[in-house]
C-alpha positions, -999 to +999 in steps of 0.1 A: +866+310+498+838+332+488+834+350+456+824+385+456+810+405+428+827+437+420+806+469+426+808+477+389+792+445+378+767+446+406+755+481+394+754+469+358+731+440+366+709+461+388+700+486+361+667+480+344+665+480+306+655+514+293+642+523+259+664+547+242+698+549+228+709+516+242+679+495+231+687+467+207+665+449+181+635+460+160+601+472+171+570+456+157+560+487+137+594+487+119+589+450+109+554+457+097+565+487+076+594+466+061+569+438+052+546+463+036+574+478+015+585+443+004+549+434-005+545+464-027+578+457-044+569+421-051+535+432-065+552+457-088+576+430-100+547+406-107+529+433-127+561+440-146+564+403-155+528+400-168+533+431-190+565+417-203+547+385-213+520+404-230+544+425-251+566+395-259+536+376-273+524+407-292+559+411-307+559+374-317+526+378-335+539+409-354+570+389-364+549+361-377+527+386-397+558+401-412+572+368-422+539+357-438+536+389-458+572+387-471+566+350-479+537+358-502+558+386-518+586+361-524+562+337-540+550+365-563+585+374-572+594+338-580+567+336-607+562+371-621+541+359-650+513+349-626+517+377-602+482+391-608+467+358-598+479+363-563+453+390-557+431+359-551+449+355-517+425+382-503+402+369-476+381+384-448+376+374-412+366+338-412+372+335-449+400+310-447+405+279-425+436+267-408+426+231-410+448+217-437+482+233-441+498+207-463+525+215-488+519+199-522+550+181-536+541+176-573+533+204-597+523+234-575+497+258-588+491+294-577+458+283-562+476+257-540+502+283-529+474+308-520+455+281-501+486+271-481+495+307-474+459+315-462+460+285-440+494+296-425+479+331-418+449+317-400+471+292-380+496+320-370+473+350-365+441+333-354+406+329-369+399+367-367+426+374-392+421+389-427+444+396-457+443+419-486+466+415-516+467+440-544+489+443-575+488+475-595+514+493-617+541+468-608+536+472-570+523+444-549+508+453-515+501+427-488+480+438-458+474+416-428+448+424-401+443+404-369+430+408-334+455+408-307+448+379-284+463+396-253+456+433-257+422+449-262+431+462-297+408+443-321+425+455-353+462+453-356+474+458-392+506+452-409+511+463-446+541+459-469+545+470-505+571+459-529+579+467-566+580+435-585 
């Protein structure tokens, strides 16, 4: 018994592969273009992540500056008789050190509060930070200036005023 191949199958096998409507798969140029588009997308995503990190750290620094300014205002409110003494909290760049941020436990003086606050400012905002505290006509103003560690802006300032 011999097997014979039908003429339809024989013709199908004999036809050579043509490029055109019946071709299957991807060409090399399509693969390269897809890889190029994917590479640009991944680079854009990496740039987005680094910018996100920068802005998050900058926002964190601004939050710390806000908390430090309100902390000093709260200290001034808690002892209104010595409010004018808190203008001694003013210091320029490099004028305070962040070396010893201890909290005294016995009788706490205004000078100790100021020294602790200055230490916290330098520890949180860096050695290039400065503070100005004024008290006039019942209004206390705290201004903090620091250099952003991540952005090129050397002078970022936050100021808050409160009537005591």
